[in-house]
C-alpha positions in Angstrom: -1.4 -56.6 51.7 0.5 -53.3 51.4 -2.6 -51.7 49.9 -4.7 -52.9 52.8 -2.1 -51.5 55.2 -2.1 -48.1 53.4 -5.9 -48.2 53.4 -6.2 -48.8 57.1 -3.6 -46.2 57.8 -5.5 -43.8 55.7 -8.7 -44.4 57.7 -6.8 -43.7 60.8 -5.4 -40.5 59.4 -8.9 -39.4 58.3 -10.1 -40.0 61.9 -7.3 -37.8 63.1 -8.0 -35.0 60.7 -11.7 -35.2 61.4 -11.0 -34.8 65.1 -8.7 -31.8 64.4 -11.4 -30.1 62.3 -14.2 -30.4 64.7 -15.1 -27.5 67.0 -12.4 -26.3 69.3 -10.0 -29.2 68.4 -9.4 -32.5 70.1 -8.8 -32.9 73.7 -5.8 -34.7 75.2 -8.0 -37.7 75.8 -9.2 -37.7 72.2 -5.6 -37.6 70.9 -4.7 -40.5 73.3 -7.7 -42.5 72.1 -6.8 -41.9 68.4 -3.2 -42.9 69.0 -4.3 -46.0 70.8 -6.6 -46.9 67.9 -3.7 -46.4 65.4 -1.5 -48.6 67.5 -4.2 -51.3 67.5 -4.6 -51.0 63.8 -0.9 -51.3 63.1 -0.6 -54.3 65.4 -3.4 -56.0 63.4 -1.7 -55.2 60.2 1.6 -56.7 61.4 -0.3 -59.8 62.5 -2.0 -60.2 59.1 1.3 -59.7 57.3 2.9 -62.4 59.5 0.1 -64.8 58.8 0.3 -64.2 55.1 4.1 -64.9 55.1 3.4 -68.2 56.9 0.8 -69.2 54.3 3.1 -68.4 51.4 6.0 -70.2 52.9 3.8 -73.3 53.5 2.8 -73.5 49.9 4.4 -76.5 48.1 7.3 -75.6 45.8 6.8 -75.9 42.1 8.2 -78.8 40.1 12.0 -79.0 40.1 13.8 -77.9 37.0 14.7 -80.5 34.4 18.1 -82.0 34.7 19.7 -82.1 31.3 22.9 -83.6 32.6 21.4 -86.6 34.2 21.7 -89.9 32.4 18.6 -92.1 32.5 18.5 -95.8 31.8 16.1 -96.4 28.9 16.0 -99.9 27.5 15.0 -100.5 23.9 12.8 -103.5 24.6 10.4 -104.3 21.7 10.4 -100.7 20.5 11.0 -100.1 16.8 14.4 -98.9 15.7 15.3 -96.7 12.7 18.8 -95.9 11.4 21.8 -97.9 12.3 20.4 -100.7 14.5 23.8 -101.5 16.0 24.9 -97.8 16.3 26.7 -96.9 19.5 24.6 -93.7 19.9 20.9 -94.1 20.8 18.3 -91.5 20.3 15.0 -92.2 22.1 11.8 -90.2 21.6 8.7 -90.5 23.7 6.0 -89.4 21.3 2.3 -89.0 20.7 0.8 -89.4 17.2 -1.7 -86.6 17.8 0.8 -84.1 19.2 1.6 -81.3 16.7 5.0 -80.8 18.3 5.8 -84.5 17.6 4.9 -83.9 14.0 7.3 -81.0 13.8 10.0 -83.1 15.3 9.7 -85.9 12.7 11.6 -83.9 10.0 14.3 -83.1 12.5 14.8 -86.8 13.3 14.9 -87.5 9.6 17.6 -84.9 9.1 19.7 -86.3 12.0 19.5 -89.9 10.6 20.4 -88.5 7.2 23.5 -86.8 8.6 24.5 -89.9 10.6 23.7 -92.9 8.4 26.1 -94.9 10.5 26.5 -94.9 14.3 23.1 -93.6 15.3 19.9 -95.5 16.0 16.5 -93.9 16.7 14.0 -95.6 19.0 10.3 -94.7 19.3 8.5 -95.0 22.6 4.7 -94.6 22.9 3.5 -91.8 25.1 -0.1 -91.0 24.2 -1.4 -88.1 26.2 -4.8 -88.2 27.9 -5.7 -84.8 26.3 -5.4 -86.4 22.8 -8.5 -88.7 22.3 -7.2 -90.3 19.1 -3.6 -90.9 20.3 -4.0 -94.2 22.0 -5.9 -95.8 19.1 -3.2 -94.5 16.7 -0.5 -96.0 19.0 -2.3 -99.4 18.9 -2.5 -99.2 15.1 1.2 -98.6 14.9 1.8 -101.7 17.0 -0.4 -103.7 14.8 1.7 -102.4 11.8 4.8 -103.5 13.7 3.4 -107.0 13.7 3.9 -106.9 9.9 7.3 -105.2 10.0 5.8 -101.9 8.8 5.9 -99.8 11.9 7.7 -96.9 10.3 5.6 -96.9 7.2 2.5 -96.6 9.4 4.2 -94.1 11.7 4.9 -91.8 8.7 1.3 -92.1 7.4 -0.2 -91.4 10.8 2.0 -88.3 11.3 1.1 -87.0 7.9 -2.6 -87.4 8.6 -2.5 -86.2 12.2 -5.5 -83.9 11.8 -7.8 -86.8 10.9 -6.8 -89.7 13.2 -10.3 -91.0 13.9 -10.5 -94.7 14.3 -12.7 -95.1 11.2 -9.8 -94.1 9.0 -7.0 -96.3 10.5 -7.7 -99.1 8.1 -7.4 -96.7 5.2 -4.0 -95.5 6.6 -2.9 -99.1 7.0 -3.6 -99.7 3.3 -1.7 -96.6 2.4 1.2 -97.9 4.5 1.2 -101.1 2.6 -0.2 -103.4 5.2 -2.4 -106.5 4.8 -5.5 -104.7 6.0 -7.4 -107.9 6.9 -4.6 -109.0 9.1 -4.2 -105.5 10.5 -7.9 -105.5 11.6 -7.6 -108.9 13.1 -4.5 -108.0 15.1 -6.1 -104.9 16.4 -9.1 -106.8 17.6 -7.2 -109.8 19.0 -4.2 -108.1 20.5 -5.7 -104.9 21.9 -5.1 -105.9 25.5 -1.4 -106.7 24.9 -0.9 -103.5 22.9 -2.5 -101.5 25.7 -0.2 -103.3 28.2 2.8 -102.4 26.2 1.7 -98.8 25.8 1.1 -98.5 29.5 4.5 -99.9 30.2 6.2 -97.3 28.0 4.1 -94.5 29.5 5.3 -95.7 33.0 8.9 -95.7 31.7 8.5 -92.2 30.4 7.2 -91.1 33.8 10.1 -92.8 35.5 12.6 -90.9 33.3 10.9 -87.5 33.9 9.1 -87.1 30.6 6.9 -84.0 31.1 5.4 -83.7 27.6 5.8 -84.8 24.0 8.1 -85.0 22.3 10.8 -85.7 24.8 14.0 -86.8 23.2 17.1 -88.4 24.8 20.5 -89.0 23.4 22.3 -91.8 25.2 20.0 -91.3 28.2 20.4 -87.5 28.4 17.5 -85.2 27.6 17.9 -83.0 24.5 17.7 -79.4 25.5 18.2 -77.8 22.0 16.0 -79.6 19.5 17.7 -78.5 16.3 20.1 -80.4 14.0 23.1 -78.4 15.4 21.9 -78.9 19.0 21.6 -82.7 18.6 24.8 -82.9 16.7 26.6 -81.2 19.6 25.6 -84.2 21.7 26.1 -86.9 19.1 29.5 -85.9 17.8 31.3 -86.3 21.2 29.6 -89.6 21.8 30.7 -90.9 18.4 34.2 -89.7 19.0 34.5 -91.8 22.2 36.7 -95.0 21.7 34.5 -98.1 21.7 35.0 -100.3 24.8 
């Protein structure tokens, strides 16, 4: 807008100079007309700038910043648990099997559980993203594996083969994870509706607790800001130090 104003003012100046350079010079009437035209131009500029400010102020604000101090209520439900199942500190991850950042987070979670063999439990929540076409089928496959008590074995195989999660290979991955493949296939076919219902419920829960992408990790209901072993330890150690009620 400032460029427009300068451009218009420049035109007005050019008109003024042209008038000065013509013949015997501008008359008093010419000067008055030029000044009137300049005033009209400046008034229009002010009006345009005022309109622009109103348009900008009416634009919706961007999403609010994430609140890393808020404590969200996240029930475990039927979700698989790793680590100390009765531990007082609960880590919850909303994850997507096709998300490369989730694959990178897996070794971190393993390191955390290795550091805290007692007192910390890890809970996995399904959050397949629409942009990942193979993520939902992989989530369903993991739930079929959970039927056989082998969720984590299947989880690890799926994460390791993230680049090739097409549905045709899921039975092969089930075999690698040690599942009864015939039962796995039957459960996938017969229980797909219930698996989808559960996945949808966990996605809704994720939306309710302000999950904005994957992975989103919580420790005792608080979002993890620093996803490193030290960063997570800084949240876990004080929680473990609290006297049990």
